[in-house]
DOGU-975689 format. One record per atom (N, C-alpha, C): y, x, z; residue number from 0; residue in three letters. Coordinates in nm, 3 decimals, always signed. Atoms other than C-alpha are relative to their C-alpha. Last residue first. Example, Ala and Ser with C-alpha at 12.3 -4.5 7.8 and 13.67 -1.06 7.14 Angstrom:
BEGIN
-0.119, -0.082, -0.006, 1, SER $
-0.106, +1.367, +0.714, 1, SER $
+0.109, -0.077, +0.073, 1, SER $
-0.119, +0.089, +0.000, 0, ALA $
-0.450, +1.230, +0.780, 0, ALA $
+0.120, +0.090, +0.000, 0, ALA $
//
This chain:
BEGIN
+0.016, +0.134, -0.064, 118, UNK $
+9.103, +10.219, +7.588, 118, UNK $
-0.001, +0.020, +0.155, 118, UNK $
+0.115, +0.001, -0.093, 117, UNK $
+9.253, +10.535, +7.431, 117, UNK $
-0.007, -0.144, +0.057, 117, UNK $
+0.086, +0.127, +0.031, 116, UNK $
+9.478, +10.635, +7.156, 116, UNK $
-0.128, -0.003, +0.094, 116, UNK $
+0.135, +0.000, -0.062, 115, UNK $
+9.736, +10.893, +7.286, 115, UNK $
-0.071, -0.130, -0.039, 115, UNK $
+0.066, +0.129, +0.025, 114, UNK $
+10.048, +10.983, +7.089, 114, UNK $
-0.148, +0.010, +0.047, 114, UNK $
+0.144, +0.021, -0.017, 113, UNK $
+10.265, +11.250, +7.232, 113, UNK $
-0.048, -0.138, -0.046, 113, UNK $
+0.026, +0.116, -0.087, 112, UNK $
+10.598, +11.329, +7.079, 112, UNK $
-0.146, -0.028, +0.017, 112, UNK $
+0.122, +0.064, -0.004, 111, UNK $
+10.710, +11.659, +6.938, 111, UNK $
-0.001, -0.124, +0.093, 111, UNK $
+0.067, -0.046, -0.121, 110, UNK $
+10.998, +11.897, +6.986, 110, UNK $
-0.140, -0.066, +0.024, 110, UNK $
-0.030, +0.076, -0.125, 109, UNK $
+11.130, +11.847, +6.635, 109, UNK $
-0.082, +0.057, +0.117, 109, UNK $
+0.090, +0.072, -0.072, 108, UNK $
+11.103, +12.115, +6.366, 108, UNK $
+0.049, -0.065, +0.115, 108, UNK $
-0.032, +0.039, -0.142, 107, UNK $
+11.322, +12.267, +6.102, 107, UNK $
-0.124, -0.090, +0.057, 107, UNK $
+0.116, +0.066, -0.058, 106, UNK $
+11.263, +12.459, +5.774, 106, UNK $
+0.029, -0.025, +0.158, 106, UNK $
-0.048, +0.051, -0.115, 105, UNK $
+11.525, +12.576, +5.532, 105, UNK $
-0.100, -0.093, +0.062, 105, UNK $
+0.064, +0.117, -0.057, 104, UNK $
+11.386, +12.779, +5.258, 104, UNK $
+0.057, -0.026, +0.138, 104, UNK $
-0.049, +0.026, -0.123, 103, UNK $
+11.571, +13.013, +5.020, 103, UNK $
-0.064, -0.118, +0.068, 103, UNK $
-0.058, -0.125, -0.064, 102, UNK $
+11.460, +13.186, +4.717, 102, UNK $
+0.038, -0.014, +0.144, 102, UNK $
+0.106, -0.087, -0.054, 101, UNK $
+11.237, +12.931, +4.557, 101, UNK $
+0.047, +0.124, +0.061, 101, UNK $
+0.036, -0.088, +0.109, 100, UNK $
+11.531, +12.770, +4.376, 100, UNK $
-0.101, +0.097, +0.048, 100, UNK $
-0.118, -0.015, +0.109, 99, UNK $
+11.646, +12.614, +4.704, 99, UNK $
-0.048, +0.111, -0.098, 99, UNK $
+0.023, -0.125, +0.074, 98, UNK $
+11.362, +12.486, +4.924, 98, UNK $
+0.094, +0.005, -0.115, 98, UNK $
-0.073, -0.002, +0.133, 97, UNK $
+11.450, +12.221, +5.182, 97, UNK $
-0.021, +0.144, -0.051, 97, UNK $
+0.021, -0.126, +0.083, 96, UNK $
+11.224, +12.127, +5.481, 96, UNK $
+0.083, -0.019, -0.137, 96, UNK $
-0.089, +0.016, +0.116, 95, UNK $
+11.257, +11.881, +5.764, 95, UNK $
+0.000, +0.131, -0.075, 95, UNK $
-0.037, -0.121, +0.068, 94, UNK $
+10.963, +11.838, +6.009, 94, UNK $
+0.108, -0.036, -0.115, 94, UNK $
-0.074, +0.024, +0.123, 93, UNK $
+10.877, +11.585, +6.270, 93, UNK $
+0.044, +0.130, -0.056, 93, UNK $
-0.112, -0.081, +0.002, 92, UNK $
+10.602, +11.665, +6.519, 92, UNK $
+0.064, -0.046, -0.131, 92, UNK $
-0.044, +0.029, +0.145, 91, UNK $
+10.323, +11.437, +6.641, 91, UNK $
+0.140, +0.075, -0.010, 91, UNK $
-0.151, -0.005, -0.005, 90, UNK $
+10.138, +11.554, +6.954, 90, UNK $
+0.045, -0.005, -0.148, 90, UNK $
-0.055, -0.134, +0.018, 89, UNK $
+9.779, +11.433, +6.917, 89, UNK $
+0.143, +0.003, +0.034, 89, UNK $
-0.065, -0.052, -0.122, 88, UNK $
+9.546, +11.137, +6.946, 88, UNK $
+0.053, +0.138, -0.034, 88, UNK $
-0.141, -0.018, +0.024, 87, UNK $
+9.466, +11.020, +6.596, 87, UNK $
+0.083, +0.046, +0.113, 87, UNK $
-0.004, -0.131, +0.065, 86, UNK $
+9.093, +11.081, +6.662, 86, UNK $
+0.154, +0.011, -0.050, 86, UNK $
-0.008, -0.100, -0.103, 85, UNK $
+9.100, +10.784, +6.901, 85, UNK $
+0.031, +0.145, -0.061, 85, UNK $
+0.134, -0.046, -0.053, 84, UNK $
+9.183, +10.557, +6.620, 84, UNK $
+0.007, +0.111, +0.100, 84, UNK $
+0.020, -0.127, -0.055, 83, UNK $
+9.491, +10.361, +6.532, 83, UNK $
-0.131, +0.034, +0.063, 83, UNK $
+0.142, -0.025, -0.014, 82, UNK $
+9.483, +10.059, +6.318, 82, UNK $
-0.034, +0.148, +0.053, 82, UNK $
+0.089, +0.118, -0.020, 81, UNK $
+9.837, +10.098, +6.226, 81, UNK $
-0.142, +0.032, +0.024, 81, UNK $
+0.145, -0.024, -0.019, 80, UNK $
+10.085, +10.388, +6.239, 80, UNK $
-0.074, -0.118, +0.033, 80, UNK $
+0.071, +0.115, -0.048, 79, UNK $
+10.429, +10.356, +6.101, 79, UNK $
-0.141, +0.018, +0.002, 79, UNK $
+0.153, +0.004, +0.026, 78, UNK $
+10.588, +10.688, +6.063, 78, UNK $
-0.054, -0.131, +0.071, 78, UNK $
+0.080, +0.085, -0.089, 77, UNK $
+10.970, +10.674, +6.037, 77, UNK $
-0.150, +0.028, -0.040, 77, UNK $
+0.123, +0.015, +0.079, 76, UNK $
+11.245, +10.917, +5.912, 76, UNK $
-0.101, -0.069, +0.100, 76, UNK $
+0.120, +0.020, -0.076, 75, UNK $
+11.597, +10.885, +6.028, 75, UNK $
-0.124, -0.019, -0.084, 75, UNK $
+0.045, -0.139, -0.026, 74, UNK $
+11.934, +11.003, +5.904, 74, UNK $
-0.125, -0.001, +0.073, 74, UNK $
+0.020, -0.023, -0.145, 73, UNK $
+12.064, +10.647, +5.959, 73, UNK $
-0.059, +0.143, +0.031, 73, UNK $
-0.118, +0.036, -0.067, 72, UNK $
+12.207, +10.617, +5.610, 72, UNK $
-0.012, +0.019, +0.153, 72, UNK $
-0.102, -0.105, +0.021, 71, UNK $
+11.919, +10.808, +5.468, 71, UNK $
+0.133, -0.033, +0.072, 71, UNK $
-0.123, +0.068, +0.005, 70, UNK $
+11.658, +10.566, +5.606, 70, UNK $
+0.106, +0.100, -0.015, 70, UNK $
-0.124, -0.065, -0.054, 69, UNK $
+11.319, +10.712, +5.556, 69, UNK $
+0.117, -0.089, -0.032, 69, UNK $
-0.122, +0.035, +0.060, 68, UNK $
+10.962, +10.594, +5.528, 68, UNK $
+0.123, +0.071, +0.047, 68, UNK $
-0.134, -0.075, -0.025, 67, UNK $
+10.619, +10.706, +5.602, 67, UNK $
+0.104, -0.053, -0.073, 67, UNK $
-0.100, -0.004, +0.104, 66, UNK $
+10.324, +10.461, +5.621, 66, UNK $
+0.115, +0.083, +0.044, 66, UNK $
-0.137, -0.045, -0.041, 65, UNK $
+9.995, +10.494, +5.817, 65, UNK $
+0.089, -0.015, -0.114, 65, UNK $
-0.026, +0.031, -0.149, 64, UNK $
+9.666, +10.297, +5.797, 64, UNK $
+0.154, +0.037, +0.042, 64, UNK $
+0.037, +0.129, -0.038, 63, UNK $
+9.573, +10.282, +5.430, 63, UNK $
+0.031, -0.047, +0.138, 63, UNK $
-0.022, +0.086, +0.113, 62, UNK $
+9.565, +10.661, +5.393, 62, UNK $
-0.045, -0.146, +0.031, 62, UNK $
-0.092, +0.111, -0.040, 61, UNK $
+9.544, +10.814, +5.741, 61, UNK $
+0.045, -0.092, -0.104, 61, UNK $
+0.055, +0.067, -0.130, 60, UNK $
+9.239, +11.041, +5.703, 60, UNK $
+0.097, -0.121, +0.044, 60, UNK $
+0.096, +0.103, +0.030, 59, UNK $
+9.336, +11.125, +5.343, 59, UNK $
-0.040, -0.076, +0.108, 59, UNK $
+0.140, -0.057, -0.006, 58, UNK $
+9.655, +11.293, +5.430, 58, UNK $
-0.093, -0.103, -0.011, 58, UNK $
+0.071, +0.011, -0.131, 57, UNK $
+9.962, +11.114, +5.318, 57, UNK $
-0.140, +0.068, -0.011, 57, UNK $
+0.131, -0.063, +0.007, 56, UNK $
+10.215, +11.182, +5.033, 56, UNK $
-0.060, -0.007, +0.147, 56, UNK $
+0.071, -0.029, -0.116, 55, UNK $
+10.529, +10.998, +4.965, 55, UNK $
-0.134, +0.069, -0.030, 55, UNK $
+0.151, -0.019, +0.017, 54, UNK $
+10.787, +11.010, +4.702, 54, UNK $
-0.074, +0.034, +0.113, 54, UNK $
+0.077, +0.112, -0.040, 53, UNK $
+11.122, +10.874, +4.810, 53, UNK $
-0.151, +0.009, -0.032, 53, UNK $
+0.001, +0.109, +0.094, 52, UNK $
+11.352, +11.086, +4.609, 52, UNK $
-0.080, -0.121, +0.045, 52, UNK $
-0.131, +0.060, +0.006, 51, UNK $
+11.445, +11.319, +4.900, 51, UNK $
+0.000, -0.122, -0.091, 51, UNK $
-0.108, -0.087, +0.071, 50, UNK $
+11.073, +11.371, +4.936, 50, UNK $
+0.130, -0.070, +0.005, 50, UNK $
-0.089, +0.083, +0.096, 49, UNK $
+10.850, +11.192, +5.191, 49, UNK $
+0.115, +0.082, -0.055, 49, UNK $
-0.118, -0.046, +0.034, 48, UNK $
+10.561, +11.367, +5.384, 48, UNK $
+0.068, -0.095, -0.097, 48, UNK $
-0.075, +0.084, +0.118, 47, UNK $
+10.266, +11.254, +5.569, 47, UNK $
+0.129, +0.078, -0.025, 47, UNK $
+0.026, +0.150, +0.001, 46, UNK $
+10.013, +11.380, +5.829, 46, UNK $
+0.055, -0.057, -0.128, 46, UNK $
-0.088, +0.094, +0.068, 45, UNK $
+10.004, +11.760, +5.784, 45, UNK $
-0.053, -0.152, +0.008, 45, UNK $
+0.025, +0.046, +0.141, 44, UNK $
+9.808, +11.952, +6.029, 44, UNK $
+0.098, -0.096, -0.047, 44, UNK $
-0.094, +0.100, +0.036, 43, UNK $
+9.877, +12.167, +6.345, 43, UNK $
-0.031, -0.044, -0.144, 43, UNK $
-0.117, -0.043, +0.060, 42, UNK $
+9.562, +12.361, +6.439, 42, UNK $
+0.088, -0.117, -0.036, 42, UNK $
+0.004, +0.006, +0.141, 41, UNK $
+9.313, +12.230, +6.686, 41, UNK $
+0.137, +0.048, -0.062, 41, UNK $
+0.101, -0.090, +0.065, 40, UNK $
+9.233, +12.291, +7.046, 40, UNK $
-0.003, +0.015, -0.143, 40, UNK $
+0.045, -0.113, -0.088, 39, UNK $
+9.420, +11.983, +7.172, 39, UNK $
-0.102, +0.089, -0.066, 39, UNK $
+0.090, +0.041, -0.107, 38, UNK $
+9.543, +11.778, +6.871, 38, UNK $
-0.047, +0.117, +0.087, 38, UNK $
+0.084, -0.092, -0.061, 37, UNK $
+9.841, +11.882, +6.664, 37, UNK $
-0.093, -0.053, +0.117, 37, UNK $
+0.053, +0.038, -0.133, 36, UNK $
+10.027, +11.646, +6.436, 36, UNK $
-0.098, +0.132, +0.040, 36, UNK $
+0.121, -0.083, -0.015, 35, UNK $
+10.258, +11.677, +6.138, 35, UNK $
-0.051, -0.033, +0.139, 35, UNK $
+0.050, +0.009, -0.125, 34, UNK $
+10.516, +11.436, +6.001, 34, UNK $
-0.126, +0.079, +0.008, 34, UNK $
+0.147, +0.015, -0.010, 33, UNK $
+10.732, +11.515, +5.711, 33, UNK $
-0.028, -0.026, +0.151, 33, UNK $
+0.027, +0.028, -0.138, 32, UNK $
+11.086, +11.500, +5.569, 32, UNK $
-0.154, -0.017, +0.011, 32, UNK $
+0.130, +0.056, -0.007, 31, UNK $
+11.182, +11.659, +5.234, 31, UNK $
-0.028, -0.015, +0.145, 31, UNK $
+0.116, -0.064, -0.060, 30, UNK $
+11.559, +11.720, +5.268, 30, UNK $
-0.128, -0.080, -0.023, 30, UNK $
+0.045, -0.097, +0.110, 29, UNK $
+11.834, +11.614, +5.030, 29, UNK $
-0.121, +0.078, +0.063, 29, UNK $
+0.044, +0.057, +0.129, 28, UNK $
+11.922, +11.301, +5.216, 28, UNK $
-0.069, +0.082, -0.089, 28, UNK $
+0.138, +0.072, -0.007, 27, UNK $
+11.938, +11.451, +5.557, 27, UNK $
-0.049, -0.039, -0.128, 27, UNK $
-0.028, +0.103, +0.107, 26, UNK $
+12.232, +11.685, +5.484, 26, UNK $
-0.134, -0.067, -0.018, 26, UNK $
+0.050, -0.027, +0.140, 25, UNK $
+12.157, +11.868, +5.808, 25, UNK $
+0.042, -0.106, -0.090, 25, UNK $
-0.026, -0.143, +0.026, 24, UNK $
+12.313, +11.896, +6.165, 24, UNK $
-0.048, +0.044, -0.143, 24, UNK $
-0.141, -0.029, +0.001, 23, UNK $
+12.152, +11.583, +6.291, 23, UNK $
+0.005, +0.138, -0.045, 23, UNK $
-0.041, -0.133, +0.041, 22, UNK $
+11.805, +11.418, +6.236, 22, UNK $
+0.159, +0.011, +0.016, 22, UNK $
-0.141, -0.004, +0.054, 21, UNK $
+11.660, +11.118, +6.399, 21, UNK $
+0.044, +0.138, -0.018, 21, UNK $
-0.054, -0.132, -0.015, 20, UNK $
+11.269, +11.101, +6.403, 20, UNK $
+0.151, +0.004, -0.054, 20, UNK $
-0.131, -0.023, +0.063, 19, UNK $
+11.103, +10.779, +6.458, 19, UNK $
+0.044, +0.137, +0.029, 19, UNK $
-0.068, -0.119, -0.041, 18, UNK $
+10.739, +10.694, +6.547, 18, UNK $
+0.129, +0.013, -0.079, 18, UNK $
-0.101, -0.056, +0.087, 17, UNK $
+10.617, +10.347, +6.507, 17, UNK $
+0.074, +0.115, +0.057, 17, UNK $
-0.119, -0.057, -0.056, 16, UNK $
+10.301, +10.244, +6.701, 16, UNK $
+0.079, +0.047, -0.122, 16, UNK $
-0.108, -0.056, +0.089, 15, UNK $
+10.006, +10.023, +6.629, 15, UNK $
+0.108, +0.071, +0.076, 15, UNK $
-0.126, +0.033, -0.020, 14, UNK $
+9.674, +9.917, +6.792, 14, UNK $
+0.097, +0.073, -0.087, 14, UNK $
-0.040, +0.117, +0.077, 13, UNK $
+9.329, +9.928, +6.671, 13, UNK $
+0.140, -0.036, +0.006, 13, UNK $
+0.060, -0.002, +0.142, 12, UNK $
+9.211, +10.174, +6.944, 12, UNK $
+0.037, -0.132, -0.072, 12, UNK $
+0.135, +0.022, +0.009, 11, UNK $
+9.447, +10.106, +7.246, 11, UNK $
-0.048, +0.015, -0.143, 11, UNK $
+0.039, +0.122, +0.065, 10, UNK $
+9.786, +10.265, +7.277, 10, UNK $
-0.147, -0.012, -0.012, 10, UNK $
+0.136, +0.029, -0.003, 9, UNK $
+9.954, +10.522, +7.487, 9, UNK $
-0.028, -0.130, -0.060, 9, UNK $
+0.046, +0.067, -0.121, 8, UNK $
+10.294, +10.661, +7.391, 8, UNK $
-0.150, -0.010, +0.001, 8, UNK $
+0.139, -0.030, -0.027, 7, UNK $
+10.502, +10.795, +7.099, 7, UNK $
-0.045, -0.079, +0.133, 7, UNK $
+0.096, +0.096, +0.043, 6, UNK $
+10.811, +10.619, +6.976, 6, UNK $
-0.153, +0.020, +0.038, 6, UNK $
+0.012, +0.099, -0.101, 5, UNK $
+11.065, +10.904, +6.969, 5, UNK $
-0.116, -0.111, -0.043, 5, UNK $
+0.110, +0.100, +0.016, 4, UNK $
+11.120, +11.227, +6.787, 4, UNK $
+0.008, -0.105, +0.115, 4, UNK $
+0.044, +0.065, -0.117, 3, UNK $
+11.445, +11.414, +6.779, 3, UNK $
-0.087, -0.110, -0.026, 3, UNK $
+0.090, +0.109, +0.036, 2, UNK $
+11.525, +11.660, +6.507, 2, UNK $
-0.059, -0.061, +0.127, 2, UNK $
+0.088, +0.062, -0.105, 1, UNK $
+11.822, +11.874, +6.586, 1, UNK $
-0.082, -0.114, -0.077, 1, UNK $
+0.097, +0.101, +0.060, 0, UNK $
+12.011, +12.122, +6.373, 0, UNK $
-0.083, -0.049, +0.114, 0, UNK $
//
């Protein structure tokens, strides 16, 4: 299983970035996909998730600025980040999770991509 993130980089406050995560080795369409982030000295936190049915959830601090979407044909999940703030600076990780009847959990992570918001 591989989750490969791309699209990170340096951007000025107020700018935009789109992160992509390409998955292989899983039946992508049945997994809940998510984006997490970890800033220096802080714990990893949930940013956004999207279920196999397309239902989305975003943490309060990014609502109205970030959008998560998925393309099952391309086995890719996206995070569109607009109006970026310095506090969005972190390593962003892609996650794929599948829970089967509460008895088995499949949980995979990408290697992370750095997002730096700075002037």
